[in-house]
FIGU-431192 format. One record per residue (C-alpha): x, y, z; residue number from 1. Coordinates in nm, 2 decimals, padded with zeros to 4 digits. Layout:
<atoms>
ATOM   east  north     up seq
ATOM      X      Y      Z NUM
...
</atoms>
This chain:
<atoms>
ATOM   east  north     up seq
ATOM -03.22  03.18  01.72   1
ATOM -03.14  02.90  01.48   2
ATOM -02.83  02.68  01.53   3
ATOM -02.61  02.87  01.28   4
ATOM -02.69  03.21  01.43   5
ATOM -02.62  03.07  01.78   6
ATOM -02.28  02.94  01.67   7
ATOM -02.18  03.27  01.51   8
ATOM -02.27  03.45  01.83   9
ATOM -02.02  03.24  02.03  10
ATOM -01.72  03.38  01.85  11
ATOM -01.41  03.20  01.72  12
ATOM -01.33  02.99  02.03  13
ATOM -01.65  02.85  02.18  14
ATOM -01.62  02.59  02.46  15
ATOM -01.71  02.23  02.42  16
ATOM -02.02  02.28  02.63  17
ATOM -02.12  02.57  02.40  18
ATOM -02.07  02.35  02.09  19
ATOM -02.28  02.08  02.25  20
ATOM -02.56  02.34  02.29  21
ATOM -02.53  02.43  01.92  22
ATOM -02.54  02.06  01.82  23
ATOM -02.85  02.01  02.04  24
ATOM -03.02  02.29  01.86  25
ATOM -02.93  02.16  01.52  26
ATOM -03.05  01.81  01.62  27
ATOM -03.38  01.95  01.72  28
ATOM -03.41  02.14  01.39  29
ATOM -03.31  01.83  01.20  30
ATOM -03.56  01.60  01.37  31
ATOM -03.85  01.84  01.36  32
ATOM -03.82  02.00  01.02  33
ATOM -03.56  01.81  00.80  34
ATOM -03.67  01.45  00.81  35
ATOM -03.99  01.24  00.78  36
ATOM -04.17  01.07  01.06  37
ATOM -04.03  00.74  00.94  38
ATOM -03.67  00.87  00.96  39
ATOM -03.75  01.01  01.31  40
ATOM -03.85  00.66  01.42  41
ATOM -03.52  00.52  01.27  42
ATOM -03.33  00.78  01.47  43
ATOM -03.50  00.67  01.79  44
ATOM -03.44  00.31  01.71  45
ATOM -03.06  00.34  01.73  46
ATOM -02.92  00.23  02.06  47
ATOM -02.77  00.51  02.27  48
ATOM -02.43  00.51  02.44  49
ATOM -02.27  00.74  02.69  50
ATOM -01.89  00.80  02.72  51
ATOM -01.88  00.62  03.05  52
ATOM -01.99  00.30  02.87  53
ATOM -01.71  00.31  02.62  54
ATOM -01.34  00.24  02.65  55
ATOM -01.12  00.42  02.40  56
ATOM -00.83  00.27  02.20  57
ATOM -00.62  00.40  01.92  58
ATOM -00.70  00.66  01.66  59
ATOM -00.79  00.49  01.34  60
ATOM -00.83  00.78  01.10  61
ATOM -00.92  01.14  01.03  62
ATOM -01.17  01.28  00.79  63
ATOM -01.24  01.64  00.70  64
ATOM -01.48  01.70  01.00  65
ATOM -01.45  01.39  01.21  66
ATOM -01.21  01.14  01.38  67
ATOM -01.24  00.77  01.40  68
ATOM -01.14  00.58  01.72  69
ATOM -01.14  00.22  01.82  70
ATOM -01.37  00.17  02.12  71
ATOM -01.50 -00.13  02.32  72
ATOM -01.84 -00.17  02.48  73
ATOM -01.97 -00.43  02.72  74
ATOM -02.27 -00.61  02.58  75
ATOM -02.50 -00.88  02.72  76
ATOM -02.46 -01.21  02.53  77
ATOM -02.81 -01.35  02.56  78
ATOM -02.98 -01.02  02.48  79
ATOM -03.22 -01.07  02.18  80
ATOM -03.05 -00.80  01.97  81
ATOM -02.70 -00.92  02.06  82
ATOM -02.78 -01.26  01.91  83
ATOM -02.84 -01.08  01.57  84
ATOM -02.49 -00.92  01.57  85
ATOM -02.27 -01.09  01.31  86
ATOM -02.01 -01.33  01.42  87
ATOM -01.73 -01.11  01.28  88
ATOM -01.79 -00.86  01.56  89
ATOM -01.69 -01.13  01.81  90
ATOM -01.38 -01.20  01.61  91
ATOM -01.28 -00.83  01.67  92
ATOM -01.28 -00.87  02.04  93
ATOM -00.93 -00.82  02.18  94
ATOM -00.82 -00.88  02.54  95
ATOM -00.51 -00.68  02.47  96
ATOM -00.72 -00.37  02.38  97
ATOM -00.92 -00.42  02.70  98
ATOM -00.60 -00.43  02.91  99
ATOM -00.46 -00.12  02.75 100
ATOM -00.76  00.10  02.80 101
ATOM -00.92 -00.07  03.10 102
ATOM -00.90  00.25  03.31 103
ATOM -01.03  00.49  03.05 104
ATOM -01.30  00.71  03.20 105
ATOM -01.28  00.52  03.52 106
ATOM -00.98  00.69  03.68 107
ATOM -00.87  01.05  03.70 108
ATOM -00.52  00.93  03.76 109
ATOM -00.46  00.76  03.43 110
ATOM -00.13  00.87  03.29 111
ATOM -00.09  01.01  02.94 112
ATOM  00.03  00.73  02.72 113
ATOM  00.09  00.94  02.40 114
ATOM  00.02  01.28  02.26 115
ATOM -00.23  01.31  01.97 116
ATOM -00.22  01.63  01.77 117
ATOM -00.57  01.73  01.67 118
ATOM -00.45  01.91  01.36 119
ATOM -00.63  01.79  01.06 120
ATOM -00.40  01.56  00.86 121
ATOM -00.65  01.43  00.61 122
ATOM -00.57  01.69  00.35 123
ATOM -00.49  01.56  00.01 124
ATOM -00.16  01.54 -00.18 125
ATOM -00.34  01.70 -00.47 126
ATOM -00.69  01.84 -00.49 127
ATOM -00.82  01.54 -00.70 128
ATOM -00.85  01.31 -00.40 129
ATOM -01.02  01.36 -00.07 130
ATOM -00.86  01.08  00.14 131
ATOM -00.97  00.94  00.46 132
ATOM -00.65  00.84  00.63 133
ATOM -00.63  00.53  00.84 134
ATOM -00.35  00.60  01.09 135
ATOM -00.10  00.33  01.16 136
ATOM  00.01  00.40  01.52 137
ATOM  00.24  00.22  01.75 138
ATOM  00.09  00.04  02.05 139
ATOM  00.20  00.31  02.29 140
ATOM  00.02  00.58  02.09 141
ATOM -00.30  00.56  02.28 142
ATOM -00.52  00.87  02.28 143
ATOM -00.45  01.10  02.57 144
ATOM -00.72  01.19  02.82 145
ATOM -00.73  01.56  02.74 146
ATOM -00.81  01.50  02.38 147
ATOM -01.07  01.24  02.45 148
ATOM -01.24  01.46  02.70 149
ATOM -01.25  01.74  02.45 150
ATOM -01.47  01.53  02.23 151
ATOM -01.74  01.54  02.49 152
ATOM -01.89  01.80  02.72 153
ATOM -01.69  01.83  03.05 154
ATOM -02.02  01.90  03.23 155
ATOM -02.12  01.63  03.48 156
ATOM -02.43  01.44  03.36 157
ATOM -02.71  01.47  03.61 158
ATOM -02.95  01.19  03.69 159
ATOM -03.22  01.38  03.50 160
ATOM -03.03  01.32  03.18 161
ATOM -02.96  00.95  03.23 162
ATOM -03.15  00.79  02.95 163
ATOM -03.20  00.41  02.93 164
ATOM -03.05  00.24  02.63 165
ATOM -03.32  00.24  02.37 166
ATOM -03.45 -00.09  02.24 167
ATOM -03.34 -00.09  01.88 168
ATOM -03.59 -00.18  01.61 169
ATOM -03.33 -00.24  01.35 170
ATOM -03.20 -00.60  01.32 171
ATOM -02.85 -00.46  01.28 172
ATOM -02.85 -00.27  01.60 173
ATOM -02.72 -00.39  01.94 174
ATOM -02.95 -00.33  02.24 175
ATOM -02.84 -00.41  02.59 176
ATOM -03.11 -00.27  02.82 177
ATOM -03.09  00.00  03.08 178
ATOM -02.78  00.19  03.21 179
ATOM -02.89  00.11  03.57 180
ATOM -02.95 -00.26  03.53 181
ATOM -03.15 -00.46  03.78 182
ATOM -02.97 -00.73  03.98 183
ATOM -03.11 -01.01  03.77 184
ATOM -02.99 -00.84  03.46 185
ATOM -02.64 -00.79  03.60 186
ATOM -02.59 -01.16  03.64 187
ATOM -02.61 -01.21  03.26 188
ATOM -02.28 -01.28  03.09 189
ATOM -02.13 -00.98  02.90 190
ATOM -01.88 -00.96  02.62 191
ATOM -01.66 -00.68  02.51 192
ATOM -01.71 -00.59  02.14 193
ATOM -01.49 -00.36  01.94 194
ATOM -01.64 -00.09  01.73 195
ATOM -01.53  00.21  01.53 196
ATOM -01.65  00.54  01.68 197
ATOM -01.69  00.83  01.43 198
ATOM -01.71  01.16  01.62 199
ATOM -01.73  01.52  01.52 200
ATOM -01.41  01.71  01.58 201
ATOM -01.50  01.96  01.85 202
ATOM -01.35  02.27  01.69 203
ATOM -01.45  02.56  01.47 204
ATOM -01.09  02.63  01.36 205
ATOM -01.20  02.58  00.99 206
ATOM -01.50  02.82  01.02 207
ATOM -01.85  02.81  01.14 208
ATOM -01.99  02.69  00.81 209
ATOM -01.75  02.40  00.80 210
ATOM -01.85  02.30  01.15 211
ATOM -02.22  02.30  01.07 212
ATOM -02.15  02.10  00.75 213
ATOM -01.98  01.84  00.97 214
ATOM -02.28  01.83  01.21 215
ATOM -02.52  01.78  00.92 216
ATOM -02.32  01.52  00.75 217
ATOM -02.30  01.31  01.06 218
ATOM -02.68  01.35  01.13 219
ATOM -02.76  01.25  00.78 220
ATOM -02.53  00.95  00.79 221
ATOM -02.68  00.83  01.11 222
ATOM -03.03  00.83  00.98 223
ATOM -02.92  00.69  00.64 224
ATOM -02.73  00.39  00.79 225
ATOM -03.02  00.31  01.02 226
ATOM -03.24  00.26  00.72 227
ATOM -03.00  00.02  00.54 228
ATOM -02.95 -00.35  00.58 229
ATOM -02.70 -00.51  00.34 230
ATOM -02.40 -00.73  00.42 231
ATOM -02.16 -00.51  00.22 232
ATOM -02.27 -00.18  00.38 233
ATOM -02.13 -00.08  00.71 234
ATOM -02.36 -00.13  01.01 235
ATOM -02.45  00.13  01.27 236
ATOM -02.45 -00.01  01.62 237
ATOM -02.52  00.30  01.83 238
ATOM -02.51  00.68  01.86 239
ATOM -02.43  00.94  02.13 240
ATOM -02.70  00.96  02.40 241
ATOM -02.93  01.25  02.45 242
ATOM -03.22  01.31  02.68 243
ATOM -03.59  01.31  02.58 244
ATOM -03.55  01.67  02.46 245
ATOM -03.25  01.56  02.24 246
ATOM -03.01  01.77  02.45 247
ATOM -02.66  01.66  02.38 248
ATOM -02.42  01.61  02.67 249
ATOM -02.17  01.36  02.54 250
ATOM -02.09  01.51  02.20 251
ATOM -02.21  01.37  01.87 252
ATOM -02.09  01.03  01.75 253
ATOM -02.19  00.70  01.60 254
ATOM -02.06  00.34  01.65 255
ATOM -01.99  00.14  01.34 256
ATOM -01.83 -00.18  01.23 257
ATOM -01.46 -00.19  01.30 258
ATOM -01.28 -00.22  00.97 259
ATOM -00.92 -00.34  00.93 260
ATOM -00.82 -00.24  00.58 261
ATOM -00.94 -00.02  00.30 262
ATOM -00.96 -00.12 -00.07 263
ATOM -00.69  00.14 -00.14 264
ATOM -00.46 -00.05  00.10 265
ATOM -00.55 -00.38 -00.05 266
ATOM -00.48 -00.26 -00.40 267
ATOM -00.13 -00.16 -00.29 268
ATOM -00.09 -00.52 -00.14 269
ATOM -00.20 -00.67 -00.47 270
ATOM  00.04 -00.45 -00.65 271
ATOM  00.33 -00.56 -00.44 272
ATOM  00.25 -00.92 -00.52 273
ATOM  00.35 -00.86 -00.88 274
ATOM  00.25 -01.15 -01.10 275
ATOM  00.30 -01.41 -00.83 276
ATOM -00.07 -01.47 -00.75 277
ATOM -00.25 -01.64 -01.04 278
ATOM -00.58 -01.63 -00.86 279
ATOM -00.57 -01.25 -00.83 280
ATOM -00.80 -01.17 -01.12 281
ATOM -01.08 -01.39 -00.97 282
ATOM -01.02 -01.22 -00.63 283
ATOM -01.05 -00.88 -00.78 284
ATOM -01.37 -00.96 -00.97 285
ATOM -01.53 -01.11 -00.65 286
ATOM -01.46 -00.78 -00.46 287
ATOM -01.61 -00.58 -00.74 288
ATOM -01.92 -00.80 -00.75 289
ATOM -01.98 -00.72 -00.38 290
ATOM -01.93 -00.35 -00.44 291
ATOM -02.17 -00.36 -00.73 292
ATOM -02.43 -00.55 -00.52 293
ATOM -02.41 -00.28 -00.25 294
ATOM -02.46 -00.01 -00.51 295
ATOM -02.74 -00.20 -00.67 296
ATOM -02.91 -00.22 -00.33 297
ATOM -02.87  00.15 -00.27 298
ATOM -03.01  00.24 -00.61 299
ATOM -03.31  00.01 -00.56 300
ATOM -03.39  00.24 -00.26 301
ATOM -03.32  00.55 -00.47 302
ATOM -03.01  00.64 -00.28 303
ATOM -02.71  00.78 -00.46 304
ATOM -02.37  00.73 -00.29 305
ATOM -02.18  01.02 -00.46 306
ATOM -01.83  00.94 -00.34 307
ATOM -01.73  00.59 -00.46 308
ATOM -01.36  00.54 -00.43 309
ATOM -01.11  00.29 -00.28 310
ATOM -01.07  00.48  00.05 311
ATOM -01.45  00.45  00.11 312
ATOM -01.45  00.08  00.07 313
ATOM -01.31 -00.14  00.35 314
ATOM -01.28 -00.49  00.49 315
ATOM -01.37 -00.62  00.83 316
ATOM -01.18 -00.88  01.03 317
ATOM -01.35 -01.16  00.85 318
ATOM -01.26 -01.01  00.50 319
ATOM -01.62 -00.89  00.43 320
ATOM -01.63 -00.60  00.19 321
ATOM -01.80 -00.29  00.34 322
ATOM -01.90  00.03  00.18 323
ATOM -01.87  00.32  00.43 324
ATOM -01.87  00.70  00.47 325
ATOM -02.23  00.79  00.38 326
ATOM -02.18  01.16  00.45 327
ATOM -02.25  01.25  00.08 328
ATOM -02.52  00.98  00.02 329
ATOM -02.86  01.12 -00.06 330
ATOM -03.21  00.98 -00.13 331
ATOM -03.32  01.10 -00.47 332
ATOM -03.67  00.96 -00.47 333
ATOM -03.92  01.20 -00.62 334
ATOM -04.14  01.39 -00.38 335
ATOM -04.43  01.32 -00.61 336
ATOM -04.56  00.97 -00.54 337
ATOM -04.68  00.94 -00.90 338
ATOM -04.33  01.00 -01.04 339
ATOM -04.10  00.70 -01.03 340
ATOM -03.81  00.89 -01.18 341
ATOM -03.53  01.00 -00.94 342
ATOM -03.46  01.37 -00.87 343
ATOM -03.18  01.54 -01.06 344
ATOM -02.90  01.69 -00.86 345
ATOM -02.68  01.98 -00.96 346
ATOM -02.43  02.04 -00.67 347
ATOM -02.08  01.93 -00.73 348
ATOM -02.01  01.65 -00.48 349
ATOM -01.76  01.38 -00.45 350
ATOM -01.39  01.32 -00.55 351
ATOM -01.28  01.47 -00.88 352
ATOM -01.08  01.17 -00.98 353
ATOM -01.38  00.94 -00.96 354
ATOM -01.65  01.20 -01.04 355
ATOM -01.88  01.17 -01.34 356
ATOM -01.85  01.45 -01.59 357
ATOM -02.21  01.56 -01.55 358
ATOM -02.14  01.60 -01.18 359
ATOM -01.82  01.80 -01.23 360
ATOM -01.99  02.02 -01.48 361
ATOM -02.29  02.06 -01.26 362
ATOM -02.52  01.99 -01.56 363
ATOM -02.75  01.76 -01.37 364
ATOM -02.69  01.40 -01.25 365
ATOM -02.85  01.12 -01.05 366
ATOM -02.79  00.74 -00.99 367
ATOM -02.59  00.68 -01.31 368
ATOM -02.31  00.91 -01.17 369
ATOM -02.23  00.62 -00.93 370
ATOM -02.21  00.38 -01.23 371
ATOM -01.94  00.61 -01.39 372
ATOM -01.75  00.61 -01.06 373
ATOM -01.77  00.23 -01.05 374
ATOM -01.62  00.21 -01.40 375
ATOM -01.32  00.42 -01.29 376
ATOM -01.29  00.21 -00.97 377
ATOM -01.30 -00.11 -01.18 378
ATOM -01.01  00.02 -01.39 379
ATOM -00.81  00.10 -01.08 380
ATOM -00.87 -00.24 -00.92 381
ATOM -00.78 -00.42 -01.24 382
ATOM -00.48 -00.21 -01.34 383
ATOM -00.35 -00.16 -00.98 384
ATOM -00.28  00.20 -01.08 385
ATOM -00.43  00.54 -00.98 386
ATOM -00.67  00.66 -01.26 387
ATOM -00.57  00.98 -01.43 388
ATOM -00.23  00.97 -01.25 389
ATOM -00.08  01.24 -01.47 390
ATOM -00.35  01.49 -01.40 391
ATOM -00.25  01.72 -01.11 392
ATOM -00.53  01.97 -01.06 393
ATOM -00.91  02.00 -01.06 394
ATOM -00.90  02.24 -01.35 395
ATOM -00.69  02.00 -01.56 396
ATOM -00.94  01.73 -01.47 397
ATOM -01.23  01.95 -01.57 398
ATOM -01.08  02.02 -01.91 399
ATOM -00.93  01.68 -02.00 400
ATOM -01.20  01.44 -01.85 401
ATOM -01.52  01.63 -01.80 402
ATOM -01.51  01.83 -02.12 403
ATOM -01.28  01.64 -02.36 404
ATOM -01.39  01.30 -02.24 405
ATOM -01.05  01.15 -02.16 406
ATOM -01.07  00.81 -01.99 407
ATOM -00.82  00.57 -01.84 408
ATOM -00.62  00.38 -02.10 409
ATOM -00.74  00.03 -02.17 410
ATOM -00.46 -00.22 -02.23 411
ATOM -00.49 -00.44 -02.54 412
ATOM -00.37 -00.72 -02.31 413
ATOM -00.68 -00.71 -02.10 414
ATOM -00.97 -00.95 -02.17 415
ATOM -01.24 -00.79 -02.39 416
ATOM -01.51 -00.88 -02.13 417
ATOM -01.33 -00.67 -01.87 418
ATOM -01.29 -00.36 -02.10 419
ATOM -01.65 -00.40 -02.22 420
ATOM -01.79 -00.35 -01.87 421
ATOM -01.55 -00.06 -01.79 422
ATOM -01.62  00.14 -02.10 423
ATOM -02.00  00.09 -02.07 424
ATOM -01.99  00.22 -01.72 425
ATOM -01.81  00.54 -01.80 426
ATOM -02.01  00.62 -02.12 427
ATOM -02.04  00.99 -02.19 428
ATOM -02.42  00.98 -02.19 429
ATOM -02.56  00.88 -01.85 430
ATOM -02.85  00.70 -02.03 431
ATOM -02.60  00.47 -02.21 432
ATOM -02.46  00.33 -01.88 433
ATOM -02.59  00.00 -01.75 434
ATOM -02.76 -00.02 -01.41 435
ATOM -02.56 -00.17 -01.13 436
ATOM -02.78 -00.48 -01.12 437
ATOM -02.68 -00.56 -01.48 438
ATOM -02.31 -00.49 -01.39 439
ATOM -02.33 -00.73 -01.10 440
ATOM -02.48 -01.00 -01.32 441
ATOM -02.21 -00.97 -01.58 442
ATOM -01.93 -00.96 -01.33 443
ATOM -02.08 -01.28 -01.17 444
ATOM -02.07 -01.45 -01.51 445
ATOM -01.70 -01.35 -01.54 446
ATOM -01.63 -01.49 -01.19 447
ATOM -01.79 -01.82 -01.27 448
ATOM -01.59 -01.86 -01.59 449
ATOM -01.26 -01.76 -01.41 450
ATOM -01.34 -02.01 -01.14 451
ATOM -01.39 -02.29 -01.40 452
ATOM -01.07 -02.19 -01.58 453
ATOM -00.87 -02.21 -01.25 454
ATOM -01.00 -02.56 -01.18 455
ATOM -00.89 -02.68 -01.53 456
ATOM -00.56 -02.48 -01.53 457
ATOM -00.67 -02.30 -01.85 458
ATOM -00.65 -01.94 -01.75 459
ATOM -00.59 -01.72 -02.06 460
ATOM -00.74 -01.97 -02.30 461
ATOM -00.89 -01.81 -02.60 462
ATOM -01.21 -02.01 -02.57 463
ATOM -01.29 -01.84 -02.24 464
ATOM -01.27 -01.50 -02.39 465
ATOM -01.49 -01.60 -02.68 466
ATOM -01.76 -01.74 -02.46 467
ATOM -01.77 -01.44 -02.23 468
ATOM -01.75 -01.20 -02.52 469
ATOM -02.06 -01.37 -02.67 470
ATOM -02.24 -01.35 -02.33 471
ATOM -02.16 -00.98 -02.28 472
ATOM -02.22 -00.87 -02.63 473
ATOM -02.55 -01.04 -02.64 474
ATOM -02.67 -00.90 -02.31 475
ATOM -02.97 -00.66 -02.31 476
ATOM -02.83 -00.35 -02.14 477
ATOM -03.08 -00.21 -01.89 478
ATOM -03.03  00.16 -01.87 479
ATOM -02.96  00.33 -01.54 480
ATOM -03.22  00.59 -01.45 481
ATOM -03.06  00.93 -01.51 482
</atoms>
């Protein structure tokens, strides 16, 4: 029986152990039939963790199929892979978190410190936005034991299933040796690092199909992130452990960079500043450059993100921009080695408010759909307003934006060089949109000019607009591959 048939046979209220069995079967199907040998090696290169190696902190957010928790893990400082971890991870280390959750999974007598309802609260206020909610909890709202335990199998792990932590091949991964460390290894100094753990919600309350979609999204995201190496794309640092037969006994989860804020939240902060911060335009452009660079990198690898929006862009503790949530990302490289053109997709995927018309109309789309989304995102970052704020339904969005080509209003007070990039990105014809590398280059030119203007206290000078207008007007627009 395949994984879906097995899940359906378990009825409407399967146990966590039964769900682990279904996940195990789906992982086996995924690794043996759905991915290449190269992706299989990437999967195996990701360091593995068991629940007993993690200490759980607060709930950070909820998605449609998953929850995000703050966790800490002990790592060896002089391990070769540890030295490659970015300094910002060390900045995330918090002794307070360690004290609050020191006893997690080490004592059966730990008292409940707060109830967490596992009802999905990530639903949208209107059906134009799928929002990933970062939850602001008080210090005492630590996840209770019962809920944490439900994320994993309650079965006791036998020695036969104890798997050494794999040596990660990726330079982004953290590898710390075996679970049962030899005496000499134990003497090495360890540090506690904070990560974000994204785990599948262990319930089928929304239907068997939705549960399997959640499993597949997390499996694909795991393999996808293992193949990427860019400073503005979230790093994967580990995954849930399985034995050599891929049997899952600890649930399905991945460990990621711990982010402290989303772009959506930062836009609100910028908005609350009013006109008090004269350096804000340069700050906004710099953020957009980093997002454009991340997208350019993805497109160079023939990967389409498909869900670009402020709630899928975050900042770590050092302020570094990070693109995250790769559940919808897809490699569109042609299966024909002689064909350099990307595949054309037809399934409607993403968030309607930021979705390209060709995606919403299911008329065929590829990499340039991300460019459209970036144009809408650019408008939101610059205006500090929600795009298409008066549109309240997907059907209204379809008629007004996808069919009648409505776009966000461009203020006549905005510099021409800003509106020129926005409007080119959201052009009706995908072939008329620039590629993300070109967008990044032109944003960088704007940032350089704004920086010069700040230093000479001449922001808003007409000469600046003229010079940038000439630069942008004269650029040779490189078309994005459809």
